[in-house]
C-alpha positions in Angstrom: 55.2 -9.3 130.1 56.7 -6.3 128.2 54.6 -3.2 127.5 53.9 -2.5 124.0 56.2 0.6 123.1 53.1 2.3 121.7 51.2 2.0 124.9 54.6 3.7 126.4 54.4 6.3 124.0 50.6 7.0 125.0 51.1 7.2 128.6 54.1 9.3 128.5 53.4 13.1 128.0 55.6 14.7 125.3 57.9 17.7 126.2 55.8 20.0 123.6 52.6 18.8 125.2 53.9 19.8 128.6 55.6 23.1 127.3 52.0 24.1 125.9 50.5 23.3 129.0 52.6 25.6 130.6 52.4 28.5 128.2 48.5 28.6 128.6 48.9 28.4 132.4 51.6 31.5 132.2 49.0 33.3 130.0 45.8 32.9 132.0 47.8 33.5 135.2 49.3 36.8 133.4 45.8 38.2 133.1 44.7 41.0 135.4 41.4 42.8 136.0 43.3 45.9 134.4 43.8 43.9 131.4 40.1 42.8 131.4 39.0 46.6 131.7 40.9 47.8 128.8 39.8 44.9 126.8 36.2 45.7 127.5 36.9 49.4 126.8 38.8 48.7 123.6 35.3 46.5 122.3 33.1 49.3 123.6 34.9 51.7 121.6 35.2 49.9 118.7 31.6 49.4 118.9 30.8 52.6 119.5 32.5 53.9 116.3 30.5 51.3 114.2 27.2 52.6 115.7 28.0 56.1 115.2 29.1 55.5 111.4 25.6 54.1 110.9 23.8 56.8 112.9 25.8 59.5 111.6 24.1 59.9 108.0 20.8 60.3 109.9 21.7 62.2 113.0 24.2 64.8 111.2 23.0 65.4 107.5 23.7 68.7 106.0 21.8 69.4 102.8 24.4 69.2 99.9 21.7 70.3 97.5 20.7 73.4 99.3 22.1 76.2 97.6 25.2 77.7 99.2 23.4 81.0 98.5 20.8 80.2 101.1 23.7 79.3 103.5 26.6 80.4 105.2 28.9 77.1 106.2 30.9 76.7 109.1 33.2 73.8 109.7 33.0 72.4 113.2 36.2 72.3 115.4 37.0 70.2 117.9 35.3 71.8 121.1 32.5 73.5 119.3 29.1 72.8 120.5 25.7 73.8 118.8 25.2 76.3 121.7 28.5 78.0 120.9 28.0 78.2 117.2 24.5 79.6 117.6 25.6 82.1 119.9 28.4 83.0 117.6 26.1 83.7 114.4 23.4 85.2 116.7 21.3 82.1 115.4 18.2 80.3 117.1 20.2 76.9 118.1 16.6 75.0 116.9 16.9 77.0 113.4 20.4 75.7 112.9 19.1 72.0 114.0 16.5 71.7 111.6 18.5 73.3 108.5 20.8 70.6 109.3 18.5 67.6 110.0 20.2 67.3 113.6 18.2 65.0 115.7 20.2 65.4 118.9 21.8 69.1 119.3 24.2 67.4 121.6 25.7 65.1 118.4 27.8 67.2 116.3 31.1 65.9 114.7 34.4 67.8 114.1 35.4 68.5 110.5 31.7 68.8 109.4 30.3 71.5 107.7 27.1 73.1 109.2 24.9 75.2 106.8 24.1 78.3 109.0 21.1 79.9 107.4 21.1 83.2 105.8 18.0 84.4 107.6 19.1 83.6 111.3 17.2 85.2 113.9 19.1 88.2 114.8 20.1 89.7 118.0 18.0 92.4 119.6 20.7 94.9 119.0 20.8 95.1 115.2 22.6 97.7 112.9 20.2 97.1 110.2 16.9 98.8 110.4 13.4 97.4 108.9 13.5 99.7 106.1 17.0 98.5 105.3 18.9 101.3 106.2 22.3 100.8 108.4 22.9 102.8 111.4 25.9 104.8 111.9 28.3 104.2 114.9 25.8 101.6 116.3 28.9 100.2 118.6 26.1 98.2 121.2 25.2 95.9 117.7 28.8 95.2 117.1 29.8 91.6 117.2 33.1 90.4 118.7 35.6 88.0 116.9 38.7 86.1 117.4 41.4 85.9 114.4 41.0 81.9 114.5 37.4 82.5 113.5 38.0 85.5 111.4 40.5 83.5 109.3 38.3 80.5 108.9 35.4 82.6 107.9 37.1 85.1 105.5 38.6 81.5 103.6 35.0 80.2 103.3 33.9 83.4 102.0 36.4 83.4 99.2 35.9 80.1 98.4 32.0 80.7 98.1 32.5 83.7 95.7 35.6 82.5 94.0 38.1 84.6 95.3 41.6 84.4 96.2 41.6 83.6 99.8 44.9 85.7 100.3 43.2 88.7 98.4 40.2 88.6 101.1 42.9 88.0 104.2 45.1 90.9 103.3 42.4 93.4 102.8 40.7 92.4 105.9 43.8 92.8 108.0 44.9 95.9 106.3 41.3 97.4 107.0 40.9 96.0 110.6 43.6 93.8 111.8 40.6 91.2 111.5 38.7 92.6 114.2 35.0 92.9 113.9 34.5 95.2 117.1 35.8 98.4 115.6 34.1 101.4 113.8 36.6 104.1 111.9 36.1 107.8 112.1 34.7 107.7 108.8 31.9 105.4 109.6 33.6 102.2 108.2 32.3 98.9 110.1 34.1 96.0 111.4 36.6 93.4 109.6 35.9 94.5 106.3 35.2 98.3 107.2 31.9 98.1 105.2 30.4 101.7 104.9 26.6 101.9 106.2 25.6 103.3 102.5 27.8 100.7 100.9 26.0 97.9 102.9 22.8 99.4 101.8 23.8 99.4 98.3 25.1 95.7 98.4 22.1 94.4 99.6 19.5 96.1 97.4 22.1 94.3 94.8 21.8 91.0 95.9 18.3 91.4 97.6 19.4 90.6 101.0 19.6 91.9 104.4 23.1 91.5 105.6 24.2 93.7 109.0 27.3 94.9 108.7 27.6 95.2 112.4 27.4 91.3 112.6 30.3 89.3 111.8 29.5 87.1 109.4 27.4 89.6 107.4 30.2 92.0 107.4 32.5 89.5 105.9 29.8 88.4 103.3 29.2 91.8 102.3 32.9 92.6 101.9 33.3 89.6 99.8 30.0 90.5 97.7 31.9 93.8 96.9 35.1 92.0 96.1 33.5 89.8 93.6 31.8 92.8 91.8 35.3 94.9 91.9 37.0 91.5 90.5 34.7 91.1 87.3 34.4 95.1 86.8 38.2 95.2 86.6 38.5 91.9 84.9 40.9 90.9 87.4 43.5 93.5 87.5 44.7 93.1 91.2 46.0 96.3 91.7 43.0 98.1 90.7 40.7 95.8 92.7 42.6 96.7 95.5 42.7 100.2 95.0 39.1 100.6 94.2 38.3 98.3 97.6 39.5 101.3 99.5 39.0 104.4 97.3 35.8 103.3 95.4 35.6 101.9 91.7 34.2 105.4 90.6 37.6 106.8 91.3 39.7 104.1 90.2 37.5 104.1 86.7 37.8 108.3 86.2 40.9 109.2 88.2 43.4 106.0 88.4 45.0 104.2 91.3 46.3 107.1 93.3 46.3 105.2 96.8 49.8 102.9 96.0 50.7 102.7 99.3 47.4 100.9 100.4 47.8 98.7 97.4 51.5 97.9 98.2 50.6 97.1 101.7 47.7 94.6 100.4 49.8 93.0 98.1 52.9 92.4 100.6 50.4 90.9 103.0 48.9 88.5 100.4 52.5 86.9 99.7 52.2 86.0 103.6 48.9 83.9 103.2 
């Protein structure tokens, strides 16, 4: 009896079906434990990123409504830790954590900005006395700095005070080579070479207690002084630069006589 052609077709597997089976078999045999581990790691990384994105607002939330006048802003770089940042600013780590609503001090994120409260805990050795007077030649109170840190803080201060960043950078380089751990013969302190009596006058002007021997405070005082000169000389760059070096009163009453200083700073400004 002749078999039904349809029955023959159903009993005989097609070539495409066999090739599909072979492909599946080859695929599963090619999977090794190494591939499985890599797959699991990828899943964990994706899941971790998702969870972090959910937790991020609660774990790391700088209050943007907080006035910048009460904060120094530190942009977190790769490798930064909260301990290192606190040491850098002579601050208490828990003060910084509370100011930024950080619940876990081991969770901070590169690229984010930290509020460093302006009234942070000072180191035991301070160049600023309780009555507001600034000590002369207090070498033990001097902070250290790196050029990378100085660059970042100078740019941040310029942005806060509405000053050209290249002006801040150029004057700081001309004054100290971006070196905080230095006191000039005439008593000028740190990166911005702030004189003790200038620091006292600026502190009274803004009702603050900035210590020129501390890195961040020194830059802040320099920015406050430059901003006052900027407004006083209506943006005249040569007069602003000259006044930073010889004093505003001298520029107003005697004119610019330190042109070499002015030319050096203006040349440096073209580099930044």
